[in-house]
N, C-alpha and C positions, 0 to 999 in steps of 0.2 A: 590834436591832442582832445582828450575827452574835456568837454566844459566844464567838470565839475571837479575833475583833476588840476585844471587850466587854474581855477580858482585857490588851490594852494601853496601855486608857486610860488604869488607875494611872500609869505607866510613863510616856506622855507626859505626863501633867500634872505627874509631877517634874519631866522634864525643860525644861516650861515653864517652873515656877518657878524651877529652879536658873538659866536664860537669864536670868530677869528679877531675880531676886536679884544675880547678879553684873552684870548693866548695871545695876541702882541703885546698886550699891556703886560703881563706877565712876564714874557721874556724879555720885554726894555727893560723892566725893573731887576730882574735877576742881573742883567749886563751892567746897566748905570748903575745900580745901589752900590751903597757902600759895603766893603767888606770887613768893619771893624769887629772887634771881640767883643763876645757879648758876657756882660755882667750880672749879677747877682741880681742888682739893683733894677735892669733890663727885664729879665724876663719875670718879674714878681708881676702881681693882676695889678691894674692901676681903678680904685675905685675913689673916685670924685676927690683925686687929690689925698687923701688920707692912706697910711699905711694898713693893707685886712690885717686886722689883728681878729682872733675869736676863729668861732665856726661859720663856715660861708652858708651853713642851710641852718640858719637860726628859725622857730618854730612861730609862725604868724595866730596873731588873735583870731577867736571865733568872728569877733567886729568887724576885721579885713571881711571876710568869706562872705558875713552877711550884708556888708555893704553891695557887696561884689553882686549877689543874687539881686539884692535889692534895685543895684542898677540894670543888671538886664532884665528884669522884671517890667519898669517903667521905659527902657529904653523899645522892648516888645511891644508895647501899647501904643508907643510912638508910629514905631512901624505899622502897626497894624488901622492906624488911625487915618492917616495920609491918604492909603489906597481908597478905604470908606467913606471919606471927605469927596474924594474925587468922583467915586462913580454913583455917590447919593444924589446928584442932582441930575444925574440919568435915569436913577432908579425913580425918581417922582412921578417920572412921564408913566408909568407902570404900576396905578394905584393899588394893584392885586398885591404887589412884592414890596413897597414902599413903606407900608408896615411891619413887615417882615425884615427889613435891612436897617429899620430903626432900631425895632427893640432888641434886634441880636445885637447893634453897638450897646443899647442900655445895658442888657444883661452883663456883656463884656466889662464896660466900663463899672459895674455897679459890685462884678465878684473883684478889680482893681482897687477899688475903694472899701469894700472887707478887707481887703488883704494891706492897705495902706494905715486904715485904720487898727489892725492888730498889731504892726510895724511900730506906729505913735505908743501903741500901750504897752509895747517892750521895750520902749525907749531904742529902738534900731537905728534912730537919727539922734541920738544924741553923744557927738562925737565929744564930749570931756570926760568920760569914764573909759 
């Protein structure tokens, strides 16, 4: 067997095992499960212990989406900052690129800070309203 194909054999075995176990659980569930009558209350959606009343697709406030976008913005900052911090020490060994990588991060943080100040000015972080 070719060495590249042989590397995929454990993955295929794992997929096969997962399909067998899943299928087996479903078959055992059908064979051993109770076959009782289904009532209307059993078929209703479970919503945190409350009966679902009203429309299921209520509109969300714009504030919800604004907070979500701000979370993504600052999350991307952290994701970008960690690799930069890891590489920065090695980049200091090369004086010609040390200033470049430092000022690239400073400009990134500067743009992010301006966005943060804009969000503060627009009261995007005010949770009371």
